C-alpha positions as CSV (number, residue, x, y, z in Angstrom):
1,M,-52.1,-123.5,47.1
2,N,-50.7,-126.8,46.7
3,N,-47.7,-126.4,44.7
4,T,-48.2,-129.8,42.9
5,V,-52.0,-128.4,42.3
6,E,-49.9,-125.0,41.1
7,I,-47.7,-127.0,38.5
8,Y,-50.3,-128.8,37.1
9,D,-52.6,-126.3,36.3
10,K,-49.7,-123.8,34.4
11,G,-48.1,-127.3,32.9
12,L,-51.9,-127.7,31.3
13,A,-52.5,-124.3,30.7
14,C,-49.2,-124.2,28.4
15,L,-50.3,-127.6,27.0
16,I,-54.1,-125.9,25.8
17,E,-52.6,-122.6,24.7
18,K,-50.0,-124.2,22.6
19,L,-52.1,-127.9,21.2
20,G,-55.6,-127.0,22.2
21,V,-57.5,-129.3,24.3
22,V,-58.4,-132.3,22.0
23,Q,-54.5,-132.5,21.3
24,T,-53.9,-131.8,24.7
25,E,-56.0,-134.7,25.4
26,K,-54.5,-136.7,23.0
27,F,-51.2,-136.0,24.6
28,I,-51.8,-136.6,27.9
29,A,-53.2,-140.3,27.1
30,V,-49.8,-141.0,25.1
31,V,-47.3,-140.4,27.6
32,K,-50.2,-142.1,30.4
33,R,-50.0,-145.0,27.4
34,E,-46.5,-145.2,26.7
35,N,-45.1,-145.3,30.9
36,F,-43.6,-141.9,29.0
37,D,-39.9,-141.9,31.1
38,Y,-39.6,-138.1,31.3
39,T,-35.6,-138.2,32.6
40,R,-35.1,-141.0,30.5
41,W,-36.2,-138.7,27.4
42,Q,-34.9,-135.7,28.7
43,R,-31.2,-137.3,28.5
44,E,-31.4,-138.4,25.3
45,Y,-32.5,-135.7,23.8
46,F,-30.2,-133.4,25.5
47,D,-27.5,-136.1,24.7
48,S,-27.9,-134.9,21.1
49,V,-27.8,-131.0,22.0
50,P,-25.3,-129.5,20.3
51,E,-22.7,-128.1,23.2
52,G,-23.4,-124.3,23.9
53,S,-26.6,-124.2,21.7
54,F,-28.7,-124.6,24.4
55,T,-27.5,-122.2,26.5
56,S,-27.8,-120.1,23.1
57,E,-31.1,-120.7,22.6
58,A,-32.2,-120.0,26.2
59,S,-30.9,-116.7,26.1
60,E,-32.4,-115.8,22.9
61,Y,-35.5,-116.9,24.9
62,A,-35.1,-114.6,28.2
63,K,-34.8,-111.8,25.6
64,T,-38.2,-112.7,23.5
65,N,-40.0,-113.3,26.9
66,P,-38.7,-111.7,29.6
67,Y,-39.4,-113.2,33.6
68,N,-41.6,-110.2,34.9
69,G,-41.6,-111.7,38.6
70,S,-45.7,-111.7,38.7
71,G,-45.6,-115.5,38.4
72,K,-48.3,-116.1,36.1
73,E,-46.5,-116.4,33.1
74,I,-47.1,-119.2,30.5
């Protein structure tokens, strides 16, 4: 499968799982309408995260959500 299509499918599945179909549609509409710059958002977000907290949060997440190598986790 095309990597772009696969990423798109996984991303939509995650959004729908967490937000539901209607809220996912609203989210996509806002992102498109606002000309969302993910790179800029990411930089602004992570600049405000205290040093070391990202690593500790990622480690905690990994403990409760282990990667099993199947490629099917969402």
